[in-house]
C-alpha positions in Angstrom: 112.3 44.6 125.9 111.2 47.5 123.8 108.8 46.4 121.3 110.1 48.6 118.3 113.3 46.4 118.4 111.3 43.6 117.3 111.0 45.5 114.2 114.7 45.4 114.0 115.3 41.9 111.8 112.5 43.1 109.3 114.1 46.8 108.9 117.3 44.5 108.0 115.9 42.3 105.7 113.9 44.9 104.1 116.9 47.2 103.8 119.0 44.2 102.3 116.9 43.1 100.0 114.2 45.6 98.7 116.0 49.2 99.6 119.4 48.0 98.2 118.2 46.4 95.4 115.8 49.5 94.2 118.7 52.1 94.9 121.1 49.6 92.4 118.1 49.6 89.6 118.0 53.3 89.8 121.7 53.7 89.4 121.9 51.7 86.8 119.3 53.1 84.9 121.2 56.8 85.1 124.4 56.0 85.0 126.7 54.3 82.2 130.3 54.0 82.9 129.6 56.3 86.1 128.3 59.1 83.8 124.9 60.2 84.2 122.7 60.1 80.9 119.2 59.5 80.3 120.0 57.0 77.2 118.4 53.8 78.9 115.5 55.7 79.3 115.3 57.3 75.3 115.9 54.0 73.9 112.6 53.0 75.5 110.7 54.9 73.1 111.6 53.0 70.2 108.4 51.7 68.9 108.9 47.8 69.7 108.9 48.4 73.4 106.2 50.8 73.3 104.4 47.9 72.1 105.2 45.6 74.6 104.2 47.7 77.4 101.0 48.5 75.4 100.4 44.9 75.1 101.4 44.1 78.8 98.7 46.6 79.9 96.2 44.9 77.8 96.9 41.4 78.9 97.0 42.3 82.5 93.5 44.7 82.2 91.9 41.4 80.0 93.0 38.9 82.3 92.0 41.1 85.4 88.2 41.7 83.9 88.0 37.5 83.5 89.2 37.1 87.2 86.6 39.5 87.9 83.7 38.1 86.0 84.4 34.7 87.2 85.1 35.6 90.9 82.4 37.9 91.5 79.5 35.1 91.2 81.4 32.7 93.1 82.2 34.9 96.2 78.4 35.4 96.4 77.6 31.9 96.2 79.9 31.1 98.8 79.2 34.2 100.9 75.7 33.1 100.9 74.1 31.6 104.1 72.4 28.8 102.0 75.7 28.0 101.0 76.8 24.6 102.3 80.3 22.8 102.3 81.6 26.3 101.3 85.0 25.3 102.8 85.5 22.7 100.6 85.3 25.0 97.4 87.3 28.1 99.3 90.3 24.8 99.7 89.8 23.6 96.1 90.2 27.8 95.2 93.6 27.9 97.4 94.5 24.8 97.0 96.6 25.4 93.8 98.5 28.0 95.5 100.5 25.5 97.8 101.9 24.5 95.0 104.7 26.7 92.9 103.3 28.6 90.0 106.4 27.8 87.8 105.3 24.0 88.3 101.3 25.1 87.8 102.6 26.5 84.5 104.5 23.8 83.4 101.9 21.2 84.1 99.3 23.0 82.1 102.2 23.5 79.5 102.0 19.9 78.9 98.6 19.1 79.5 97.4 21.6 76.5 100.3 21.7 74.3 100.0 20.2 70.9 100.7 16.2 71.5 99.4 16.8 75.4 96.9 15.6 77.5 93.8 17.3 76.0 94.6 16.8 72.4 95.2 13.1 72.6 91.7 13.2 74.1 90.3 15.3 71.5 91.9 12.7 69.0 90.2 9.8 70.8 86.8 11.5 70.4 87.4 12.0 66.6 87.9 15.7 67.2 90.8 18.0 65.5 93.5 18.9 67.9 93.3 22.5 68.9 96.2 24.6 69.1 96.0 26.0 72.8 99.5 27.4 73.1 101.9 29.9 72.1 99.5 32.6 71.5 97.4 35.4 73.4 95.0 33.0 74.6 97.6 30.7 76.2 99.0 33.3 77.9 95.7 35.0 79.1 94.7 31.8 80.0 97.8 31.0 82.4 97.5 34.7 83.9 94.0 34.0 84.8 94.4 30.5 86.5 97.5 31.5 88.3 96.0 35.0 89.8 92.5 33.8 89.9 92.5 33.1 93.9 93.9 36.4 94.2 90.3 38.3 93.4 88.3 35.5 94.8 89.6 35.7 98.1 89.2 39.3 98.8 85.9 39.8 97.2 84.4 36.8 99.6 86.2 38.5 102.2 84.4 41.7 101.8 80.6 40.2 100.9 81.1 37.8 104.1 81.0 41.0 106.3 78.3 42.5 105.0 75.1 42.7 107.3 72.3 40.3 105.7 69.5 42.5 107.9 70.9 45.5 105.2 69.8 43.2 102.4 66.6 42.1 104.3 66.1 46.2 104.5 66.6 46.5 100.9 63.8 43.8 100.3 61.1 45.4 103.1 61.4 48.9 101.4 60.4 47.3 98.0 63.6 47.1 96.4 64.1 44.0 93.9 67.3 42.0 93.5 69.2 43.8 90.8 68.3 47.2 93.2 69.7 45.8 95.6 72.7 44.2 94.3 73.3 47.6 92.8 72.4 49.9 95.5 73.3 47.7 98.7 75.8 44.8 97.7 77.8 46.2 94.8 79.1 49.2 97.1 79.8 47.4 100.2 82.0 45.2 98.7 84.1 47.6 96.2 87.1 47.8 99.1 87.3 43.9 98.3 86.8 44.4 94.6 89.9 47.6 94.3 91.8 44.8 96.6 91.3 42.4 94.0 91.5 44.4 90.4 95.1 45.5 92.4 96.5 42.0 92.9 95.6 40.5 89.9 96.5 43.2 87.8 100.1 43.5 89.2 101.4 40.5 89.0 99.7 40.3 85.3 101.3 43.2 84.0 104.7 42.1 85.9 104.7 38.4 84.6 107.3 37.0 82.3 107.5 33.2 83.4 103.8 32.4 82.0 104.3 34.0 78.6 107.8 32.0 78.3 105.9 28.9 79.1 102.6 29.3 77.6 103.7 32.2 75.0 106.4 30.0 73.4 108.8 33.6 73.2 105.8 34.6 70.8 104.1 37.0 72.8 106.5 39.6 74.2 105.5 41.6 77.1 107.2 44.2 79.0 108.8 41.3 81.9 109.9 39.5 79.2 112.2 42.1 77.5 113.0 43.0 81.6 114.1 39.6 82.2 115.9 39.3 79.0 118.4 42.4 79.5 119.6 41.0 82.7 119.3 37.6 81.7 120.6 37.4 78.6 122.2 40.7 76.7 123.2 42.0 80.2 122.3 45.2 79.6 121.8 46.1 82.9 121.5 49.9 82.6 118.8 49.4 80.1 116.6 46.6 82.1 117.0 49.0 85.0 115.5 51.6 83.0 112.7 49.6 81.7 112.1 49.0 85.6 111.8 51.8 87.0 109.2 52.6 83.9 107.4 49.8 85.1 107.5 50.6 88.5 106.4 54.2 88.2 103.3 52.7 85.8 102.3 50.2 89.3 102.5 52.8 91.7 100.4 55.3 89.3 97.8 52.6 88.8 98.2 51.7 92.9 97.4 55.3 93.8 94.4 55.4 91.6 92.6 52.1 92.4 93.6 53.3 96.3 91.8 56.3 96.0 88.9 54.3 94.0 88.9 52.0 97.1 88.8 55.3 99.6 85.8 57.2 98.2 83.7 54.3 97.6 84.2 52.9 101.6 83.3 56.7 102.2 80.3 56.7 99.6 81.8 59.1 97.5 80.6 57.3 94.1 77.1 56.0 95.5 
């Protein structure tokens, strides 16, 4: 059997579920009643939609930064030779991913609501209730919780591949721990960092489920606008146009981050 023929089922699947929907989105974004128009794109220039896009980028940036700050130290600890039972900790990081993200987010919504488990515990200890949900903090928390494993795993994978002899050589040449980290560990782990940033930033930018459940509809991101156009208002043309704009932003971001990762692997930045 020709090896290329093994790819035919995937090509058919990709054509039906990727190419065809993409073509339809492009068509609906540019054509209204069979007539070519840019009205769907010019509508996006309104302040409300621009603010939603800026807010989405800001939330994605903050959640990605938090994931990176939390994930890198954990990945370094797990990659250390002296770390025991690392497989158990990795399992605890991966374990939530075995459950559907909708169920995980619903669970946190119930835990954090005004009359939820956490506030009931605070009240039992004589402390006042805290409003966790229906604000920016709740949405960012949901993003960090759902996408944190996507930051840990690639960084851990990159750190685990670093030859420990390079670290020892740095110490032998008189470098301290900070210099060794800055000149050896960080540059060699940069491909994992870039991968983690892409894998967290992209879903954070496009999410709508987390915002709806933990934001209570009070925090409107670009993903919610797209979902609203297709499921509530029925304006498929404008929803497709916003989807195209978001897709272009995602592709530009991927290009920039991929270029940065390539430069780091070549040593171009260090």
